[in-house]
N, C-alpha and C positions, 0 to 999 in steps of 0.2 A: 400603387395603384395609380395608374392614370387616368385623371379626370378627363369624360368628353364633353368639352365644352363648345359650343355651335353658335357663333354670333351672325346675325345677320346684317348687312349693312341697310341703313334705310335713307331716303333722299329727303330732306326737309327745307322748305322755304326760308332763307334767312335773308330779312332786310337787309340793304347797303345802310350803312352810316351816314349821316349827313356831314360832311366835312366842311361845308360853307367853300368860299371864293377866298385864295389869298389876297391880303389888303397891299402888299408889297411884290413885285417882280425882280428875282435876283437878276442884277447886272454884273457880268464878268468882262474884265478886259479883254482885249482882243490879243493883246501880249501873252495871256494865260495859254491860249490856245495855241498860239506861234510856239512857245517852250515847250509845251505838251508834245507838239508833233516833231519838233526837233530833238526832244528825248527819246521820242518812240523809236525815229529813225536810228539813232545811235545806238540804241538798244537791239534794233534791228542789224545794223554793220556788225556790233561785235558778237551777235548770234552766226554772222554769215548769211544771213536772209536776203535775198534780191527781191522778193515781194510778199506781201501779206494781203490776206483777206479779211475785210470787217464786214460783220453781218449785225443787222438790226432789225427786228421784227415790227410790223406796222404801230402795235401797241407800244411800243419801248423804244422809237425811234428817237425821240428826243433826247435817250440818254446818249446816242450817238453824236449828237451836237456836240 
């Protein structure tokens, strides 16, 4: 016998946690980015790609950096 269970979604106000501000800024050397781009281009070449589209939304654009 199947049980007829109906659940309703409800909205709730959830406060944002306080994360504070970081005390240090991570610093990555330019050579790291140069290496990443070179490895990316090599991977594209191995796959036979001539072009690639890269997308980042406004909220996460720092990840693109």
